[in-house]
C-alpha positions, 0 to 999 in steps of 0.5 A: 493429412499425410504423415509428413505434414502431420509430423511437420505440424507436431514439430512446429507445435513442439518448437512453439512450446519450447519457446513459450517455456523459455519465455516463461523462465526468462519472465520468472527470473528476469532481473529487476531494478528501480530507474536510476536518478542522476546526481552525485548525492542521489540514491535509487536502490532496490534490494533485500535486507534482513529486518527483524529476522526476515528478508524484506524488499526495500526501495530507496529513491531521492535526488539528495540523500541529505534531504528529509527521509520518508518511510512509507508503509503500504496498504492491503493487507499485502498490497505493496506500492513498489511496483508502481509508485515511482511514477507518482513520486517524481516530484517528491523525490526532488526534496525528500528521500522516499523509502518503500518496503514490502511488508513481511509476507507481501510482494517481494518479501513473500518467501515460499518456504518461510514460516508465516504462521505467526504473522500478525499486525503486532509483528508488522509494527515490530518490523516497522520499528526495526526498519526505522532503526535500519534506515535512520542509521543507513541514511544518517538521520536522527528522525524520519517522517513516517507515512502510512497509506490505508492498512499501512496507517494501522501499522504506522500509527501504532509505531508512532505511538510506541516510539515517538522519539524515532519520528519527526511526524506521522502522516496518515493517508487514507487513514483507518479509524473505526473499521466497522463504522467505516465499512458500514459507510462504504457499504451504504455508499455503494448501495446508493450509487448502485441504486442511482445507476439502476444496477439492481443485482448489485443492490441486492447483493450488497444489501445482503452483506449488511448484517455481516458488515454491521457485525464486523465479520467482513468488509465491503467488497473492494471491487464494488468500492472501485466500481462506484468511484470510492477508491480512485477517481483521477487515476486507474486503481493501482493496487492489484493491477497484475499487468501493471505489476508485471510490466514494472521494472521492479517486479518480474513474473516470480514477484507477481506470483509472490504478490498474489500469494502474499496478498491472499495470505496476509488478508487471511491472517490479518483482517480479523486483527483490524476488525476486532481491534480498531485503531480508536481502541489502541491509539488515542494520543500521539506525542508527535505532530500528525496529519490525516490526508484524506480524499473527499471521496474515499470510501475504502477508508471512510473520510467521515470516520477518519475525521471523527477519529482525528477529532478524538486524538490528543496531540499538541499539533495536528491537522486534517487535510482534505483533497477535494478531487480524490478518493483513496489515493490523494498522494497520487491522484493530486500529486502536485498538490500533495508535493506542495503540501509536503514541501510547505510542511516539512522543508524549512 
């Protein structure tokens, strides 16, 4: 290769490098938004607000701001639903105003230079109570509907217990219960499915976790729960989908980085809280109506353990609703059925 051609190749590579850098910068800081909803009294906003001393990302969507308000508490720890949830709640938005927020140290609410050394589930409960006050005042509601999903039920149920006057009702989807009992059932399910599939390596690995899980030292690896249909059955598992997050209008590349940093940090800081202090030791009575909405095939948060917990909770009004075709995401997997149930239950 002569020097002239060599220099030409170097120049081309340099130009390609410059283009890649420019594209990365654009992806990092590309503006984010939530799709517009048409209507004189509609709302569709994505913004950061200061809640309890930290800037938290909120998304509010609905056809009519006068409709009943739902505050949704996402799962994880550290897996926000904002990047994907709008495609599943389009029906719900016609009769409700739906509020999602990224919890402290999660997703767009993860700030690289903020001190999260005191992050705890108790602090997340305090954040939720403060968020409820903010949303109630902003949207002019005396009470709102509180909806938790997965780990979000651990936070939301405590908020409903501590401040029932703020909420019309509590809905637990993929409801957490006795964590150790739930995880043992998840593990046994995965082992059984792996044996049926003839996946010997999976069986050996999972059986090796038995003592740790029985002792409450760890949880059943979620990649195995997903693999064997205990997480999502009618949709692709939405949490942790980096490509899906990046392609959403609500998140850019910087947000994706924050999403993954926040998820890792939140799980490191919060998993022990869940394992050492299960909900049945904290909440055994609610002064508001409550509903557990469970997919029959849920092994992220065991259906049977949730039913056992439901039966022990004292309340004047309670209901356990089974979605026969779903796993951990019944509100998305059977969104039409969920919309109809919500409408029948809360729209007078």
